[in-house]
C-alpha beads as a LAMMPS data file, in Angstrom:
LAMMPS data file: protein, C-alpha beads

78 atoms
77 bonds

1 atom types
1 bond types

-500.0 500.0 xlo xhi
-500.0 500.0 ylo yhi
-500.0 500.0 zlo zhi

Masses

1 110.0

Atoms # bond

1 1 1 97.344 4.068 -417.688
2 1 1 93.703 4.492 -418.440
3 1 1 92.552 3.241 -421.933
4 1 1 91.955 6.494 -424.496
5 1 1 94.664 8.634 -422.295
6 1 1 97.640 9.763 -424.942
7 1 1 98.994 12.255 -422.130
8 1 1 99.476 13.600 -418.687
9 1 1 101.012 16.988 -418.044
10 1 1 100.812 19.570 -415.993
11 1 1 99.834 17.156 -412.700
12 1 1 99.531 19.115 -409.268
13 1 1 98.167 16.599 -405.948
14 1 1 98.308 18.485 -403.022
15 1 1 97.132 18.148 -399.376
16 1 1 94.268 20.631 -398.585
17 1 1 93.837 19.974 -394.687
18 1 1 94.600 16.684 -392.692
19 1 1 93.262 13.906 -394.697
20 1 1 91.973 15.524 -397.990
21 1 1 93.594 15.677 -401.042
22 1 1 92.840 16.718 -404.499
23 1 1 94.088 17.281 -407.607
24 1 1 94.324 19.182 -411.430
25 1 1 96.268 17.910 -413.695
26 1 1 95.671 18.120 -417.890
27 1 1 94.729 14.595 -419.616
28 1 1 95.098 13.938 -423.292
29 1 1 92.368 12.493 -424.990
30 1 1 90.652 10.965 -428.012
31 1 1 87.452 10.106 -426.243
32 1 1 87.425 13.162 -423.558
33 1 1 84.266 13.028 -422.013
34 1 1 84.247 8.806 -421.115
35 1 1 88.066 9.595 -419.938
36 1 1 86.594 11.702 -418.051
37 1 1 84.257 10.257 -416.567
38 1 1 86.453 7.418 -416.016
39 1 1 89.332 9.366 -414.572
40 1 1 86.742 10.896 -411.443
41 1 1 85.678 7.465 -410.654
42 1 1 89.748 6.391 -410.246
43 1 1 90.631 10.128 -408.405
44 1 1 87.263 9.004 -405.842
45 1 1 87.320 5.334 -406.341
46 1 1 90.987 4.153 -405.478
47 1 1 92.931 7.568 -404.270
48 1 1 89.730 9.156 -402.204
49 1 1 90.562 12.566 -404.145
50 1 1 87.863 14.794 -404.363
51 1 1 86.909 18.420 -406.100
52 1 1 89.755 17.592 -408.451
53 1 1 90.719 20.275 -412.247
54 1 1 90.843 17.894 -414.652
55 1 1 91.107 19.519 -418.000
56 1 1 90.872 17.255 -420.670
57 1 1 92.556 17.386 -424.349
58 1 1 91.047 16.307 -427.153
59 1 1 92.638 16.038 -430.739
60 1 1 92.556 18.402 -433.480
61 1 1 90.092 16.133 -435.717
62 1 1 87.711 16.576 -432.262
63 1 1 85.393 19.069 -432.389
64 1 1 85.579 21.710 -429.388
65 1 1 89.296 20.213 -428.697
66 1 1 91.208 22.041 -425.927
67 1 1 94.366 22.463 -426.154
68 1 1 96.982 23.398 -423.474
69 1 1 97.931 26.592 -423.269
70 1 1 101.365 25.711 -421.308
71 1 1 103.946 25.208 -423.068
72 1 1 106.287 24.620 -420.210
73 1 1 106.172 20.749 -421.129
74 1 1 106.554 20.914 -424.795
75 1 1 110.503 20.517 -424.563
76 1 1 110.678 17.014 -424.272
77 1 1 107.253 16.751 -426.602
78 1 1 109.378 16.165 -430.428

Bonds

1 1 1 2
2 1 2 3
3 1 3 4
4 1 4 5
5 1 5 6
6 1 6 7
7 1 7 8
8 1 8 9
9 1 9 10
10 1 10 11
11 1 11 12
12 1 12 13
13 1 13 14
14 1 14 15
15 1 15 16
16 1 16 17
17 1 17 18
18 1 18 19
19 1 19 20
20 1 20 21
21 1 21 22
22 1 22 23
23 1 23 24
24 1 24 25
25 1 25 26
26 1 26 27
27 1 27 28
28 1 28 29
29 1 29 30
30 1 30 31
31 1 31 32
32 1 32 33
33 1 33 34
34 1 34 35
35 1 35 36
36 1 36 37
37 1 37 38
38 1 38 39
39 1 39 40
40 1 40 41
41 1 41 42
42 1 42 43
43 1 43 44
44 1 44 45
45 1 45 46
46 1 46 47
47 1 47 48
48 1 48 49
49 1 49 50
50 1 50 51
51 1 51 52
52 1 52 53
53 1 53 54
54 1 54 55
55 1 55 56
56 1 56 57
57 1 57 58
58 1 58 59
59 1 59 60
60 1 60 61
61 1 61 62
62 1 62 63
63 1 63 64
64 1 64 65
65 1 65 66
66 1 66 67
67 1 67 68
68 1 68 69
69 1 69 70
70 1 70 71
71 1 71 72
72 1 72 73
73 1 73 74
74 1 74 75
75 1 75 76
76 1 76 77
77 1 77 78
């Protein structure tokens, strides 16, 4: 896992056409903007994934933090 990434969930990867894949996911990070830059670069350069949707969730003490509204993954987080 990358530095700064606390959790990855709601991860979806699919082929949009032959040879072109994309992903969407939620990532929890204590350094949201730096993490988004690292993940975008990793997706493009290492995995050839473009046009991705990545929602960065911060921690409660971070200004402008997002929180996942989908609670289906909360059953295993205790």
